[in-house]
ChimeraX commands (.cxc) that place a marker at each C-alpha (Angstrom):
marker #1 position 0.00,0.00,0.01 radius 0.5
marker #1 position 1.24,3.51,-0.89 radius 0.5
marker #1 position 0.54,4.92,2.58 radius 0.5
marker #1 position 1.22,8.59,1.65 radius 0.5
marker #1 position -0.97,8.43,-1.46 radius 0.5
marker #1 position -3.75,6.81,0.54 radius 0.5
marker #1 position -3.34,9.49,3.23 radius 0.5
marker #1 position -3.72,12.32,0.69 radius 0.5
marker #1 position -6.84,10.68,-0.71 radius 0.5
marker #1 position -8.37,10.43,2.76 radius 0.5
marker #1 position -7.75,14.04,3.90 radius 0.5
marker #1 position -11.06,15.36,2.49 radius 0.5
marker #1 position -13.17,12.44,3.73 radius 0.5
marker #1 position -15.76,12.77,6.47 radius 0.5
marker #1 position -14.77,10.47,9.36 radius 0.5
marker #1 position -17.42,9.31,11.83 radius 0.5
marker #1 position -16.09,8.00,15.15 radius 0.5
marker #1 position -18.60,5.59,16.68 radius 0.5
marker #1 position -18.17,5.44,20.48 radius 0.5
marker #1 position -19.93,4.78,23.76 radius 0.5
marker #1 position -22.68,2.26,23.12 radius 0.5
marker #1 position -24.61,0.14,25.62 radius 0.5
marker #1 position -22.05,-2.37,26.85 radius 0.5
marker #1 position -20.38,-2.64,30.25 radius 0.5
marker #1 position -17.34,-1.07,28.58 radius 0.5
marker #1 position -19.14,2.16,27.64 radius 0.5
marker #1 position -16.91,4.37,29.81 radius 0.5
marker #1 position -13.72,3.00,28.24 radius 0.5
marker #1 position -15.20,3.28,24.74 radius 0.5
marker #1 position -16.00,6.97,25.33 radius 0.5
marker #1 position -12.43,7.56,26.47 radius 0.5
marker #1 position -10.97,5.64,23.49 radius 0.5
marker #1 position -13.24,7.45,21.05 radius 0.5
marker #1 position -12.44,10.90,22.38 radius 0.5
marker #1 position -8.71,10.21,22.18 radius 0.5
marker #1 position -9.10,9.04,18.55 radius 0.5
marker #1 position -11.23,12.09,17.65 radius 0.5
marker #1 position -8.53,14.36,19.04 radius 0.5
marker #1 position -5.82,12.51,17.09 radius 0.5
marker #1 position -7.80,12.65,13.82 radius 0.5
marker #1 position -8.56,16.35,14.22 radius 0.5
marker #1 position -4.91,16.99,14.98 radius 0.5
marker #1 position -4.12,15.46,11.60 radius 0.5
marker #1 position -6.56,17.73,9.82 radius 0.5
marker #1 position -9.51,15.37,9.36 radius 0.5
marker #1 position -13.19,16.37,9.42 radius 0.5
marker #1 position -14.55,14.36,12.31 radius 0.5
marker #1 position -18.01,13.84,13.83 radius 0.5
marker #1 position -19.11,11.33,16.47 radius 0.5
marker #1 position -22.02,8.95,16.94 radius 0.5
marker #1 position -23.13,7.22,20.16 radius 0.5
marker #1 position -25.38,4.16,19.62 radius 0.5
marker #1 position -26.79,4.61,23.13 radius 0.5
marker #1 position -28.38,7.85,22.01 radius 0.5
marker #1 position -29.42,6.85,18.48 radius 0.5
marker #1 position -29.71,3.56,16.61 radius 0.5
marker #1 position -26.84,2.72,14.26 radius 0.5
marker #1 position -29.25,2.52,11.32 radius 0.5
marker #1 position -29.77,6.28,11.68 radius 0.5
marker #1 position -26.23,7.02,10.52 radius 0.5
marker #1 position -26.56,9.18,7.39 radius 0.5
marker #1 position -24.43,7.40,4.80 radius 0.5
marker #1 position -24.61,10.44,2.54 radius 0.5
marker #1 position -22.67,12.48,5.12 radius 0.5
marker #1 position -20.09,9.84,6.12 radius 0.5
marker #1 position -17.20,8.50,4.06 radius 0.5
marker #1 position -15.56,6.23,6.63 radius 0.5
marker #1 position -16.32,4.96,10.14 radius 0.5
marker #1 position -13.73,4.67,12.88 radius 0.5
marker #1 position -15.13,2.04,15.25 radius 0.5
marker #1 position -14.16,2.91,18.83 radius 0.5
marker #1 position -16.82,0.72,20.47 radius 0.5
marker #1 position -15.85,-1.95,23.01 radius 0.5
marker #1 position -17.75,-4.99,24.26 radius 0.5
marker #1 position -21.20,-6.22,23.34 radius 0.5
marker #1 position -22.87,-4.75,20.26 radius 0.5
marker #1 position -19.66,-3.04,19.20 radius 0.5
marker #1 position -17.12,-5.87,19.21 radius 0.5
marker #1 position -19.30,-8.94,18.44 radius 0.5
marker #1 position -20.35,-8.36,14.83 radius 0.5
marker #1 position -23.54,-6.38,15.50 radius 0.5
marker #1 position -22.18,-2.87,14.81 radius 0.5
marker #1 position -20.17,-4.29,11.92 radius 0.5
marker #1 position -23.39,-5.69,10.33 radius 0.5
marker #1 position -24.90,-2.17,10.39 radius 0.5
marker #1 position -21.79,-0.70,8.78 radius 0.5
marker #1 position -21.88,-3.35,6.02 radius 0.5
marker #1 position -25.62,-2.79,5.49 radius 0.5
marker #1 position -25.01,0.97,5.15 radius 0.5
marker #1 position -22.05,0.24,2.82 radius 0.5
marker #1 position -19.76,2.63,4.73 radius 0.5
marker #1 position -16.10,1.51,4.97 radius 0.5
marker #1 position -15.12,0.91,8.60 radius 0.5
marker #1 position -12.07,0.09,10.73 radius 0.5
marker #1 position -11.11,-3.04,12.64 radius 0.5
marker #1 position -12.46,-6.55,12.00 radius 0.5
marker #1 position -15.61,-7.60,10.13 radius 0.5
marker #1 position -18.82,-9.31,11.17 radius 0.5
marker #1 position -17.73,-12.94,11.35 radius 0.5
marker #1 position -14.23,-12.42,12.73 radius 0.5
marker #1 position -15.61,-10.05,15.40 radius 0.5
marker #1 position -18.30,-12.55,16.41 radius 0.5
marker #1 position -15.87,-15.46,16.51 radius 0.5
marker #1 position -13.26,-13.57,18.54 radius 0.5
marker #1 position -15.83,-12.31,21.06 radius 0.5
marker #1 position -17.23,-15.81,21.58 radius 0.5
marker #1 position -14.64,-17.58,23.72 radius 0.5
marker #1 position -15.83,-21.06,22.77 radius 0.5
marker #1 position -15.69,-20.50,19.01 radius 0.5
marker #1 position -12.34,-18.73,19.20 radius 0.5
marker #1 position -10.88,-21.54,21.35 radius 0.5
marker #1 position -11.96,-24.12,18.79 radius 0.5
marker #1 position -10.38,-22.07,15.99 radius 0.5
marker #1 position -7.16,-21.81,18.07 radius 0.5
marker #1 position -7.19,-25.57,18.66 radius 0.5
marker #1 position -7.64,-26.37,14.96 radius 0.5
marker #1 position -4.64,-24.11,14.22 radius 0.5
marker #1 position -2.53,-25.81,16.89 radius 0.5
marker #1 position -2.49,-22.73,19.12 radius 0.5
marker #1 position -2.41,-23.70,22.82 radius 0.5
marker #1 position -5.27,-22.37,24.94 radius 0.5
marker #1 position -6.42,-23.56,28.40 radius 0.5
marker #1 position -8.71,-26.59,28.37 radius 0.5
marker #1 position -12.35,-25.75,29.13 radius 0.5
marker #1 position -15.99,-26.71,29.36 radius 0.5
marker #1 position -19.21,-24.74,29.03 radius 0.5
marker #1 position -22.47,-24.90,30.99 radius 0.5
marker #1 position -25.69,-23.20,29.94 radius 0.5
marker #1 position -27.93,-21.67,32.60 radius 0.5
marker #1 position -30.82,-24.06,31.88 radius 0.5
marker #1 position -28.56,-27.11,32.26 radius 0.5
marker #1 position -26.76,-26.05,35.44 radius 0.5
marker #1 position -26.65,-28.09,38.60 radius 0.5
marker #1 position -23.99,-28.72,41.25 radius 0.5
marker #1 position -23.68,-32.30,40.03 radius 0.5
marker #1 position -23.22,-31.13,36.44 radius 0.5
marker #1 position -20.45,-28.78,37.54 radius 0.5
marker #1 position -18.49,-31.35,39.55 radius 0.5
marker #1 position -18.95,-33.93,36.77 radius 0.5
marker #1 position -17.33,-31.69,34.18 radius 0.5
marker #1 position -14.50,-30.63,36.50 radius 0.5
marker #1 position -13.59,-34.29,37.02 radius 0.5
marker #1 position -14.10,-35.25,33.38 radius 0.5
marker #1 position -11.82,-32.46,32.14 radius 0.5
marker #1 position -9.31,-32.93,34.96 radius 0.5
marker #1 position -9.57,-29.27,35.92 radius 0.5
marker #1 position -8.21,-28.54,39.38 radius 0.5
marker #1 position -8.50,-25.42,41.51 radius 0.5
marker #1 position -8.09,-22.53,41.16 radius 0.5
marker #1 position -10.75,-22.43,38.47 radius 0.5
marker #1 position -11.58,-19.46,36.24 radius 0.5
marker #1 position -15.25,-18.91,35.43 radius 0.5
marker #1 position -16.46,-16.19,33.04 radius 0.5
marker #1 position -19.19,-15.40,30.50 radius 0.5
marker #1 position -18.60,-16.81,27.01 radius 0.5
marker #1 position -19.10,-13.47,25.25 radius 0.5
marker #1 position -17.96,-10.59,27.44 radius 0.5
marker #1 position -14.90,-8.35,27.16 radius 0.5
marker #1 position -12.36,-6.45,29.30 radius 0.5
marker #1 position -12.35,-9.23,31.95 radius 0.5
marker #1 position -15.95,-8.33,32.91 radius 0.5
marker #1 position -17.52,-11.18,34.89 radius 0.5
marker #1 position -14.22,-13.05,35.28 radius 0.5
marker #1 position -13.79,-14.80,38.64 radius 0.5
marker #1 position -10.88,-16.91,39.95 radius 0.5
marker #1 position -12.21,-19.47,42.43 radius 0.5
marker #1 position -9.92,-21.24,44.86 radius 0.5
marker #1 position -12.40,-23.89,45.97 radius 0.5
marker #1 position -15.79,-25.41,45.08 radius 0.5
marker #1 position -17.66,-23.23,47.58 radius 0.5
marker #1 position -16.55,-19.98,45.94 radius 0.5
marker #1 position -16.99,-21.48,42.45 radius 0.5
marker #1 position -20.65,-22.35,43.10 radius 0.5
marker #1 position -21.25,-18.96,44.69 radius 0.5
marker #1 position -19.82,-17.10,41.68 radius 0.5
marker #1 position -21.61,-19.32,39.19 radius 0.5
marker #1 position -24.95,-18.58,40.90 radius 0.5
marker #1 position -24.18,-14.83,40.74 radius 0.5
marker #1 position -23.05,-14.89,37.09 radius 0.5
marker #1 position -26.11,-16.82,35.94 radius 0.5
marker #1 position -28.30,-13.92,37.10 radius 0.5
marker #1 position -26.82,-11.88,34.27 radius 0.5
marker #1 position -25.45,-14.37,31.72 radius 0.5
marker #1 position -26.95,-17.45,30.03 radius 0.5
marker #1 position -23.72,-19.34,29.36 radius 0.5
marker #1 position -20.45,-19.67,31.29 radius 0.5
marker #1 position -17.03,-21.08,30.40 radius 0.5
marker #1 position -14.78,-22.82,32.94 radius 0.5
marker #1 position -10.99,-23.14,32.70 radius 0.5
marker #1 position -8.05,-23.95,34.97 radius 0.5
marker #1 position -6.21,-20.85,36.18 radius 0.5
marker #1 position -2.87,-20.55,34.38 radius 0.5
marker #1 position -0.06,-18.97,36.38 radius 0.5
marker #1 position 3.11,-17.42,35.01 radius 0.5
marker #1 position 3.83,-14.17,33.15 radius 0.5
marker #1 position 1.08,-12.06,31.61 radius 0.5
marker #1 position 2.11,-11.25,28.03 radius 0.5
marker #1 position 0.05,-9.25,25.52 radius 0.5
marker #1 position 0.81,-8.84,21.83 radius 0.5
marker #1 position -0.42,-6.16,19.40 radius 0.5
marker #1 position -0.94,-6.94,15.73 radius 0.5
marker #1 position -1.64,-4.25,13.10 radius 0.5
marker #1 position -2.71,-5.09,9.53 radius 0.5
marker #1 position -1.38,-8.63,9.90 radius 0.5
marker #1 position 2.05,-7.69,11.29 radius 0.5
marker #1 position 3.21,-7.94,14.92 radius 0.5
marker #1 position 3.97,-4.63,16.67 radius 0.5
marker #1 position 5.41,-5.98,19.88 radius 0.5
marker #1 position 4.82,-7.86,23.15 radius 0.5
marker #1 position 4.36,-6.26,26.58 radius 0.5
marker #1 position 4.46,-7.90,30.01 radius 0.5
marker #1 position 2.07,-6.92,32.80 radius 0.5
marker #1 position 2.51,-7.34,36.52 radius 0.5
marker #1 position -0.83,-6.53,38.16 radius 0.5
marker #1 position -0.87,-5.75,41.86 radius 0.5
marker #1 position -4.38,-7.21,41.87 radius 0.5
marker #1 position -5.20,-10.92,41.68 radius 0.5
marker #1 position -5.11,-10.79,37.87 radius 0.5
marker #1 position -5.28,-8.28,35.01 radius 0.5
marker #1 position -8.95,-7.46,35.57 radius 0.5
marker #1 position -11.06,-4.45,34.48 radius 0.5
marker #1 position -9.69,-2.20,37.21 radius 0.5
marker #1 position -6.08,-3.24,36.52 radius 0.5
marker #1 position -6.62,-2.40,32.84 radius 0.5
marker #1 position -8.29,0.97,33.18 radius 0.5
marker #1 position -7.55,2.46,36.61 radius 0.5
marker #1 position -4.28,4.26,37.42 radius 0.5
marker #1 position -4.82,3.45,41.10 radius 0.5
marker #1 position -4.39,-0.26,40.30 radius 0.5
marker #1 position -0.65,0.44,39.77 radius 0.5
marker #1 position -0.17,-2.34,37.19 radius 0.5
marker #1 position 3.49,-2.57,36.18 radius 0.5
marker #1 position 4.10,-2.51,32.39 radius 0.5
marker #1 position 7.33,-4.00,31.02 radius 0.5
marker #1 position 8.06,-3.18,27.41 radius 0.5
marker #1 position 9.43,-5.22,25.77 radius 0.5
marker #1 position 8.27,-8.28,27.71 radius 0.5
marker #1 position 10.97,-9.79,29.94 radius 0.5
marker #1 position 11.40,-13.10,28.09 radius 0.5
marker #1 position 14.17,-14.58,25.92 radius 0.5
marker #1 position 14.42,-13.16,22.39 radius 0.5
marker #1 position 13.53,-16.55,20.87 radius 0.5
marker #1 position 10.39,-16.67,23.09 radius 0.5
marker #1 position 9.56,-13.06,22.26 radius 0.5
marker #1 position 9.63,-13.90,18.56 radius 0.5
marker #1 position 7.63,-17.06,19.17 radius 0.5
marker #1 position 4.75,-15.26,20.93 radius 0.5
marker #1 position 4.67,-12.63,18.17 radius 0.5
marker #1 position 4.36,-15.47,15.61 radius 0.5
marker #1 position 1.52,-17.15,17.62 radius 0.5
marker #1 position -0.39,-13.86,17.92 radius 0.5
marker #1 position -0.03,-13.27,14.17 radius 0.5
marker #1 position -1.25,-16.81,13.51 radius 0.5
marker #1 position -4.28,-16.27,15.76 radius 0.5
marker #1 position -5.06,-12.89,14.09 radius 0.5
marker #1 position -4.98,-14.59,10.67 radius 0.5
marker #1 position -6.81,-17.72,11.83 radius 0.5
marker #1 position -9.78,-15.56,12.92 radius 0.5
marker #1 position -9.39,-13.50,9.72 radius 0.5
marker #1 position -9.09,-10.26,11.65 radius 0.5
marker #1 position -8.43,-6.86,10.11 radius 0.5
marker #1 position -6.71,-3.73,11.38 radius 0.5
marker #1 position -5.60,-3.91,15.00 radius 0.5
marker #1 position -5.89,-6.77,17.50 radius 0.5
marker #1 position -4.43,-7.60,20.91 radius 0.5
marker #1 position -3.81,-11.18,22.03 radius 0.5
marker #1 position -3.65,-12.03,25.75 radius 0.5
marker #1 position -1.24,-14.79,26.76 radius 0.5
marker #1 position 0.07,-16.50,29.86 radius 0.5
marker #1 position 3.66,-17.80,29.69 radius 0.5
marker #1 position 3.87,-20.76,32.06 radius 0.5
marker #1 position 6.41,-23.64,32.19 radius 0.5
marker #1 position 7.97,-22.52,28.89 radius 0.5
marker #1 position 4.60,-22.56,27.05 radius 0.5
marker #1 position 2.39,-19.77,25.78 radius 0.5
marker #1 position -1.32,-20.15,26.50 radius 0.5
marker #1 position -3.56,-17.87,24.44 radius 0.5
marker #1 position -6.43,-16.72,26.69 radius 0.5
marker #1 position -8.28,-14.59,24.16 radius 0.5
marker #1 position -7.93,-12.23,21.21 radius 0.5
marker #1 position -9.44,-8.69,21.27 radius 0.5
marker #1 position -10.59,-7.14,17.98 radius 0.5
marker #1 position -11.32,-3.70,19.53 radius 0.5
marker #1 position -8.44,-3.07,21.91 radius 0.5
marker #1 position -8.54,0.06,24.07 radius 0.5
marker #1 position -7.11,3.35,22.86 radius 0.5
marker #1 position -6.99,5.16,26.24 radius 0.5
marker #1 position -4.02,6.69,28.04 radius 0.5
marker #1 position -3.52,3.40,29.91 radius 0.5
marker #1 position -4.13,1.14,26.92 radius 0.5
marker #1 position -1.46,-1.36,25.82 radius 0.5
marker #1 position -1.59,-1.10,22.01 radius 0.5
marker #1 position -0.65,2.65,21.96 radius 0.5
marker #1 position 2.12,1.87,24.52 radius 0.5
marker #1 position 3.52,-0.91,22.34 radius 0.5
marker #1 position 3.28,1.30,19.27 radius 0.5
marker #1 position 5.07,4.18,21.04 radius 0.5
marker #1 position 7.96,1.81,21.88 radius 0.5
marker #1 position 8.20,1.05,18.17 radius 0.5
marker #1 position 8.38,4.79,17.37 radius 0.5
marker #1 position 4.77,5.10,16.25 radius 0.5
marker #1 position 2.97,8.07,17.81 radius 0.5
marker #1 position -0.67,7.80,18.90 radius 0.5
marker #1 position -1.70,10.06,16.00 radius 0.5
marker #1 position 0.14,7.85,13.46 radius 0.5
marker #1 position -1.32,4.69,15.04 radius 0.5
marker #1 position -4.86,6.06,14.67 radius 0.5
marker #1 position -4.12,6.93,11.02 radius 0.5
marker #1 position -2.80,3.44,10.30 radius 0.5
marker #1 position -6.03,2.00,11.69 radius 0.5
marker #1 position -8.16,4.46,9.70 radius 0.5
marker #1 position -6.33,3.83,6.42 radius 0.5
marker #1 position -7.06,0.12,6.68 radius 0.5
marker #1 position -10.85,0.74,6.67 radius 0.5
marker #1 position -12.91,-1.18,4.16 radius 0.5
marker #1 position -16.00,-3.25,3.43 radius 0.5
marker #1 position -16.61,-7.00,3.16 radius 0.5
marker #1 position -14.21,-7.51,6.05 radius 0.5
marker link #1:1,2 radius 0.2
marker link #1:2,3 radius 0.2
marker link #1:3,4 radius 0.2
marker link #1:4,5 radius 0.2
marker link #1:5,6 radius 0.2
marker link #1:6,7 radius 0.2
marker link #1:7,8 radius 0.2
marker link #1:8,9 radius 0.2
marker link #1:9,10 radius 0.2
marker link #1:10,11 radius 0.2
marker link #1:11,12 radius 0.2
marker link #1:12,13 radius 0.2
marker link #1:13,14 radius 0.2
marker link #1:14,15 radius 0.2
marker link #1:15,16 radius 0.2
marker link #1:16,17 radius 0.2
marker link #1:17,18 radius 0.2
marker link #1:18,19 radius 0.2
marker link #1:19,20 radius 0.2
marker link #1:20,21 radius 0.2
marker link #1:21,22 radius 0.2
marker link #1:22,23 radius 0.2
marker link #1:23,24 radius 0.2
marker link #1:24,25 radius 0.2
marker link #1:25,26 radius 0.2
marker link #1:26,27 radius 0.2
marker link #1:27,28 radius 0.2
marker link #1:28,29 radius 0.2
marker link #1:29,30 radius 0.2
marker link #1:30,31 radius 0.2
marker link #1:31,32 radius 0.2
marker link #1:32,33 radius 0.2
marker link #1:33,34 radius 0.2
marker link #1:34,35 radius 0.2
marker link #1:35,36 radius 0.2
marker link #1:36,37 radius 0.2
marker link #1:37,38 radius 0.2
marker link #1:38,39 radius 0.2
marker link #1:39,40 radius 0.2
marker link #1:40,41 radius 0.2
marker link #1:41,42 radius 0.2
marker link #1:42,43 radius 0.2
marker link #1:43,44 radius 0.2
marker link #1:44,45 radius 0.2
marker link #1:45,46 radius 0.2
marker link #1:46,47 radius 0.2
marker link #1:47,48 radius 0.2
marker link #1:48,49 radius 0.2
marker link #1:49,50 radius 0.2
marker link #1:50,51 radius 0.2
marker link #1:51,52 radius 0.2
marker link #1:52,53 radius 0.2
marker link #1:53,54 radius 0.2
marker link #1:54,55 radius 0.2
marker link #1:55,56 radius 0.2
marker link #1:56,57 radius 0.2
marker link #1:57,58 radius 0.2
marker link #1:58,59 radius 0.2
marker link #1:59,60 radius 0.2
marker link #1:60,61 radius 0.2
marker link #1:61,62 radius 0.2
marker link #1:62,63 radius 0.2
marker link #1:63,64 radius 0.2
marker link #1:64,65 radius 0.2
marker link #1:65,66 radius 0.2
marker link #1:66,67 radius 0.2
marker link #1:67,68 radius 0.2
marker link #1:68,69 radius 0.2
marker link #1:69,70 radius 0.2
marker link #1:70,71 radius 0.2
marker link #1:71,72 radius 0.2
marker link #1:72,73 radius 0.2
marker link #1:73,74 radius 0.2
marker link #1:74,75 radius 0.2
marker link #1:75,76 radius 0.2
marker link #1:76,77 radius 0.2
marker link #1:77,78 radius 0.2
marker link #1:78,79 radius 0.2
marker link #1:79,80 radius 0.2
marker link #1:80,81 radius 0.2
marker link #1:81,82 radius 0.2
marker link #1:82,83 radius 0.2
marker link #1:83,84 radius 0.2
marker link #1:84,85 radius 0.2
marker link #1:85,86 radius 0.2
marker link #1:86,87 radius 0.2
marker link #1:87,88 radius 0.2
marker link #1:88,89 radius 0.2
marker link #1:89,90 radius 0.2
marker link #1:90,91 radius 0.2
marker link #1:91,92 radius 0.2
marker link #1:92,93 radius 0.2
marker link #1:93,94 radius 0.2
marker link #1:94,95 radius 0.2
marker link #1:95,96 radius 0.2
marker link #1:96,97 radius 0.2
marker link #1:97,98 radius 0.2
marker link #1:98,99 radius 0.2
marker link #1:99,100 radius 0.2
marker link #1:100,101 radius 0.2
marker link #1:101,102 radius 0.2
marker link #1:102,103 radius 0.2
marker link #1:103,104 radius 0.2
marker link #1:104,105 radius 0.2
marker link #1:105,106 radius 0.2
marker link #1:106,107 radius 0.2
marker link #1:107,108 radius 0.2
marker link #1:108,109 radius 0.2
marker link #1:109,110 radius 0.2
marker link #1:110,111 radius 0.2
marker link #1:111,112 radius 0.2
marker link #1:112,113 radius 0.2
marker link #1:113,114 radius 0.2
marker link #1:114,115 radius 0.2
marker link #1:115,116 radius 0.2
marker link #1:116,117 radius 0.2
marker link #1:117,118 radius 0.2
marker link #1:118,119 radius 0.2
marker link #1:119,120 radius 0.2
marker link #1:120,121 radius 0.2
marker link #1:121,122 radius 0.2
marker link #1:122,123 radius 0.2
marker link #1:123,124 radius 0.2
marker link #1:124,125 radius 0.2
marker link #1:125,126 radius 0.2
marker link #1:126,127 radius 0.2
marker link #1:127,128 radius 0.2
marker link #1:128,129 radius 0.2
marker link #1:129,130 radius 0.2
marker link #1:130,131 radius 0.2
marker link #1:131,132 radius 0.2
marker link #1:132,133 radius 0.2
marker link #1:133,134 radius 0.2
marker link #1:134,135 radius 0.2
marker link #1:135,136 radius 0.2
marker link #1:136,137 radius 0.2
marker link #1:137,138 radius 0.2
marker link #1:138,139 radius 0.2
marker link #1:139,140 radius 0.2
marker link #1:140,141 radius 0.2
marker link #1:141,142 radius 0.2
marker link #1:142,143 radius 0.2
marker link #1:143,144 radius 0.2
marker link #1:144,145 radius 0.2
marker link #1:145,146 radius 0.2
marker link #1:146,147 radius 0.2
marker link #1:147,148 radius 0.2
marker link #1:148,149 radius 0.2
marker link #1:149,150 radius 0.2
marker link #1:150,151 radius 0.2
marker link #1:151,152 radius 0.2
marker link #1:152,153 radius 0.2
marker link #1:153,154 radius 0.2
marker link #1:154,155 radius 0.2
marker link #1:155,156 radius 0.2
marker link #1:156,157 radius 0.2
marker link #1:157,158 radius 0.2
marker link #1:158,159 radius 0.2
marker link #1:159,160 radius 0.2
marker link #1:160,161 radius 0.2
marker link #1:161,162 radius 0.2
marker link #1:162,163 radius 0.2
marker link #1:163,164 radius 0.2
marker link #1:164,165 radius 0.2
marker link #1:165,166 radius 0.2
marker link #1:166,167 radius 0.2
marker link #1:167,168 radius 0.2
marker link #1:168,169 radius 0.2
marker link #1:169,170 radius 0.2
marker link #1:170,171 radius 0.2
marker link #1:171,172 radius 0.2
marker link #1:172,173 radius 0.2
marker link #1:173,174 radius 0.2
marker link #1:174,175 radius 0.2
marker link #1:175,176 radius 0.2
marker link #1:176,177 radius 0.2
marker link #1:177,178 radius 0.2
marker link #1:178,179 radius 0.2
marker link #1:179,180 radius 0.2
marker link #1:180,181 radius 0.2
marker link #1:181,182 radius 0.2
marker link #1:182,183 radius 0.2
marker link #1:183,184 radius 0.2
marker link #1:184,185 radius 0.2
marker link #1:185,186 radius 0.2
marker link #1:186,187 radius 0.2
marker link #1:187,188 radius 0.2
marker link #1:188,189 radius 0.2
marker link #1:189,190 radius 0.2
marker link #1:190,191 radius 0.2
marker link #1:191,192 radius 0.2
marker link #1:192,193 radius 0.2
marker link #1:193,194 radius 0.2
marker link #1:194,195 radius 0.2
marker link #1:195,196 radius 0.2
marker link #1:196,197 radius 0.2
marker link #1:197,198 radius 0.2
marker link #1:198,199 radius 0.2
marker link #1:199,200 radius 0.2
marker link #1:200,201 radius 0.2
marker link #1:201,202 radius 0.2
marker link #1:202,203 radius 0.2
marker link #1:203,204 radius 0.2
marker link #1:204,205 radius 0.2
marker link #1:205,206 radius 0.2
marker link #1:206,207 radius 0.2
marker link #1:207,208 radius 0.2
marker link #1:208,209 radius 0.2
marker link #1:209,210 radius 0.2
marker link #1:210,211 radius 0.2
marker link #1:211,212 radius 0.2
marker link #1:212,213 radius 0.2
marker link #1:213,214 radius 0.2
marker link #1:214,215 radius 0.2
marker link #1:215,216 radius 0.2
marker link #1:216,217 radius 0.2
marker link #1:217,218 radius 0.2
marker link #1:218,219 radius 0.2
marker link #1:219,220 radius 0.2
marker link #1:220,221 radius 0.2
marker link #1:221,222 radius 0.2
marker link #1:222,223 radius 0.2
marker link #1:223,224 radius 0.2
marker link #1:224,225 radius 0.2
marker link #1:225,226 radius 0.2
marker link #1:226,227 radius 0.2
marker link #1:227,228 radius 0.2
marker link #1:228,229 radius 0.2
marker link #1:229,230 radius 0.2
marker link #1:230,231 radius 0.2
marker link #1:231,232 radius 0.2
marker link #1:232,233 radius 0.2
marker link #1:233,234 radius 0.2
marker link #1:234,235 radius 0.2
marker link #1:235,236 radius 0.2
marker link #1:236,237 radius 0.2
marker link #1:237,238 radius 0.2
marker link #1:238,239 radius 0.2
marker link #1:239,240 radius 0.2
marker link #1:240,241 radius 0.2
marker link #1:241,242 radius 0.2
marker link #1:242,243 radius 0.2
marker link #1:243,244 radius 0.2
marker link #1:244,245 radius 0.2
marker link #1:245,246 radius 0.2
marker link #1:246,247 radius 0.2
marker link #1:247,248 radius 0.2
marker link #1:248,249 radius 0.2
marker link #1:249,250 radius 0.2
marker link #1:250,251 radius 0.2
marker link #1:251,252 radius 0.2
marker link #1:252,253 radius 0.2
marker link #1:253,254 radius 0.2
marker link #1:254,255 radius 0.2
marker link #1:255,256 radius 0.2
marker link #1:256,257 radius 0.2
marker link #1:257,258 radius 0.2
marker link #1:258,259 radius 0.2
marker link #1:259,260 radius 0.2
marker link #1:260,261 radius 0.2
marker link #1:261,262 radius 0.2
marker link #1:262,263 radius 0.2
marker link #1:263,264 radius 0.2
marker link #1:264,265 radius 0.2
marker link #1:265,266 radius 0.2
marker link #1:266,267 radius 0.2
marker link #1:267,268 radius 0.2
marker link #1:268,269 radius 0.2
marker link #1:269,270 radius 0.2
marker link #1:270,271 radius 0.2
marker link #1:271,272 radius 0.2
marker link #1:272,273 radius 0.2
marker link #1:273,274 radius 0.2
marker link #1:274,275 radius 0.2
marker link #1:275,276 radius 0.2
marker link #1:276,277 radius 0.2
marker link #1:277,278 radius 0.2
marker link #1:278,279 radius 0.2
marker link #1:279,280 radius 0.2
marker link #1:280,281 radius 0.2
marker link #1:281,282 radius 0.2
marker link #1:282,283 radius 0.2
marker link #1:283,284 radius 0.2
marker link #1:284,285 radius 0.2
marker link #1:285,286 radius 0.2
marker link #1:286,287 radius 0.2
marker link #1:287,288 radius 0.2
marker link #1:288,289 radius 0.2
marker link #1:289,290 radius 0.2
marker link #1:290,291 radius 0.2
marker link #1:291,292 radius 0.2
marker link #1:292,293 radius 0.2
marker link #1:293,294 radius 0.2
marker link #1:294,295 radius 0.2
marker link #1:295,296 radius 0.2
marker link #1:296,297 radius 0.2
marker link #1:297,298 radius 0.2
marker link #1:298,299 radius 0.2
marker link #1:299,300 radius 0.2
marker link #1:300,301 radius 0.2
marker link #1:301,302 radius 0.2
marker link #1:302,303 radius 0.2
marker link #1:303,304 radius 0.2
marker link #1:304,305 radius 0.2
marker link #1:305,306 radius 0.2
marker link #1:306,307 radius 0.2
marker link #1:307,308 radius 0.2
marker link #1:308,309 radius 0.2
marker link #1:309,310 radius 0.2
marker link #1:310,311 radius 0.2
marker link #1:311,312 radius 0.2
marker link #1:312,313 radius 0.2
marker link #1:313,314 radius 0.2
marker link #1:314,315 radius 0.2
marker link #1:315,316 radius 0.2
marker link #1:316,317 radius 0.2
marker link #1:317,318 radius 0.2
view
């Protein structure tokens, strides 16, 4: 791609930043969106914004918009729903398309795609709300050979929302009961220890790998988005060069296996010399505490240039 030529073509386009939405990640999406609006304006673009919480996505006027920058996070913005509106309106948009977004957001589907592509991910089982019983839970734990601590979480939520690490059966049952009040399907995995490594991919190429040392029990929502959590960021990740290259290759493989576009962030645990892919995010945060901009900055890519690279990859039929 002739990046400079593409940039000159885009300068007179009307960019619509879609942000906010109705998910549990609304606050972070607003912050991401505002940061991207600022960056685009700084680069001379004509920018407007649209919040799906205030108006339905089908009310976007396609005659006044040339390209959409998707800054939504979580449900309805990261799971293929918003993307289906953009495709219906035939407005080019950033990040991944309908199917890749849906597959990445659904932890069961993505795990199966990882498995078929020989990418290691923690073993798991799923229980639907209507099938749940204490006996069903203990049966699956024994069948899968999953020992405590056990991680339980919704199958289609983002930013570690609803994630619980349970050290015994009492707390597991208590958290399951609580989660089933809000969610219809839960996934259970063994807790994987070791180093927390996250990798950013842009347009099919690895940007870098960062290591996180949360002061909290794990890298949860607060650790991700609150300065008071005091999560330690180590860039580049403190692993051997050969392992650093390996995790970059795995993240690229996962990005391509899910047929993602634009930017993604893959979350790994490095334990006993193996990388376990926990999940892949198709709409990673773009806030002041977000990892993708931090990784890009280490590579000499400013926030403004990162936002442009994402914008210039916009398209349809993604």
